Steps between C-alpha positions, in 0.01 A plus 500: 500500500214263429601318815736579775811287479560266791814519708644198321454653155642833611796322651563321172472822300741674736746213479503515122522878485788513746692205353738735322599689814496253786720223625864509590786269417637470850866400522591159626554515875825358634458152638607423851690187586182330623283605207408234245611563141246684288351457157401843366206513259451813285152563367259770391229621732240244612157612376327296773588772750683535829631166628394358164509142384860508378625612842283240671649225288848628587397490867384141457843408360669673794284307744675186370845639566587193705461284189720699262707734719431817301271801526357688204442875478273667248617833352229689311636725229344844448368645179330374187582169332742675262675669793524168687652334194764775479577470870545125479714520187725761659527319831578160350743632240692701757470254786372787711216305661520157658189353344481121489152470347332745264131510413501590131224601264453220246622726219836556673614136514675495156682827573628400844591149379684620189692753712613225738331665800294195596608137495340191347294305753509129570202286583541572871352848452164384368258247645260311272574693179221315318252679730602846375275648229689435176465850355619648829795263536632590154584847631767344727727383218753662274730340244377155598572530874285571803607822671201557728188351657158667461393666825174679421342539161275765346265543206257767382133457601181689419303652790151643451211672679193277500275788607601710198408218263180410682376860501570520125299183440807322363530122523798379701486136394797535262719618788537153651828327425602682181395818321594639159577860405182501293305405815677773695422770244134389486472531878671839503260618229209391719627709791585796276153499341309439823237754597664553839878503532661361818611770741848634409504283184728627220605212272478124457836378624843600616847351505866601539644685201736752656857507366622206709478120497119504508496634144725214387273244668187639332678513165621139516149388597357680196771374263467140620121519467523630142775268372495122567819380673634856507851548640742787476794268571591134464647277771844651448382860526517577125245735346232307308204733441427688177314814393181315404473339844576826676241684290233248600604540863492880488155490338372275779657716769348815352154338472488390863635830635268739317396783728257620606284250309629200694807579710534765769698782343737535795600132470768613257681644803391246763701251698364231734393740776324750274308238306394326820381829646298588189320167512442519875344845459252362246640692204528179297307174481802283414862488619803308379717425804691230688371231741628663818233775486213249515472486883497879546255557214268231632506656846399830339222373273405160647251329270506781244854408390561256217829349381579291194779426254632781286369499140753369251851424620630597843864566588678290761662687787645402834830459681753218522763429766865460397833454678763765434841412358677714762402283794730221620438137412397419856255788518375421149406150613303641793346763275376220273344331804326826590366535145371142511314585823358832375368338181382164633132398467404631844665838440313527170171429678585781743576737213167418336311567821679833535383616156798409280468263206659173607747327266396140577192321368455322834424834670186531287364152563391555859127504548334836548800706404631515858805274487661408828797722580731368770817705445352845568289519814305815410367326190407174671228632728217428262321716245517818709876547457595820318814609309611709799489206739200648678150358515256617236123474488491432126710270286479503123310183406641230280157380387346737248173481306386175336749288696805671348812489719712815488824313565444183295280625214632853448844554651660162425392485131606863453848417630525180299414675172681829564760633257848613593658832429815486280762263639830679460793629707422836336148520639557843656579647158210315336236623743633855481477483120140380515405770750664773294372401155144435619487845654388611153157350582458694822669834437328837467524525120313301236637143501661359185348202323542148634741402221725798575509427873581135419775595257663730754473231767647234269798721413563586864478139620729385220767734632461378858481124448727259312361313203 
């Protein structure tokens, strides 16, 4: 490695690598006569580590038990996002798990709503809806009704090694608030053609193109960058794209994932952990990844790390909280109160401090990027708080070069302008179709032409989606 990874970065890498084989859905314990009633929250694993921010917010709710008379319990589901989706679908359809609140990926909302597994929410479940980032809030609705409240958001960002660019004599001025793919290729060319390559350096950038959701995300970002107002589906989930649009998207995706000229060859089989590791080892100058890796990467590289908005369009990610249809009316009312607490302005400030992308604009307005966090004690001790609740010597700065604020000038605009993946109750089939058909670009044999890949994709999507 060019540098030895710090404990925080190694911890993050281990957490990601083990996400598919850790965690346990513990059964609900019987309640004694004196025990308060419980609200059970089912969620994927918290990337902020042991005793992470989600658990701390749950603890803060429980500390107010005297006000509402209930206790909440967080159940972390094991496995990948696809495995968690299958677990939740099976549990809610069979009634086999007593979940009151579910933390759903934004792409799952139409499916769970259309299946009647989550219930429409009233105004009591959301505080100050006008404060929620508009693009983020749109993910909470289906068929004209609100079914969820945004909890934490997500969007692709571009990380880069300042030392690689400086040693190559490349100017970094265009990497301020926004960069284009032409800028990125020019900078990669400078590193590639430099007289002295960085130690361990292999290629310009890396991303997540393995046969899972990461490939879909990268594809939608390329398609939306190539075609103005691109959308695979309309508001009712009907198929709206055509071969010409898909061809333009495939051409863009192929251009930005050329290897080894620009992209690390192994990116075609990389997920989040592998791409993060490649960048941390110095094998690439650039990395497409999510906001939660910023603190660990900064602790590893300090002032040699740069972060900016992703070139072109970036896909919106994140999770939203919903109330299950199986729970009783009384428990549903309390579940809505819990959701209102977990997504209120203070909770969103806590999430931002922990490394998540907050869903409320007010979280980004606080001076210095260190918004006050009252709900979660481990994140309210000043700038030394870390995602594990322990003290840390280094905190990723909000103020970057030339007065640019990471949270206000990079993260917030990226979220506000992000594009959504297809909105449809059939999203599972759509993403699997994209992953399968685009495998032609990353297989061992010679890839077919862009028009052929687009034609095959168009035919496959037409069979999956109505319209």
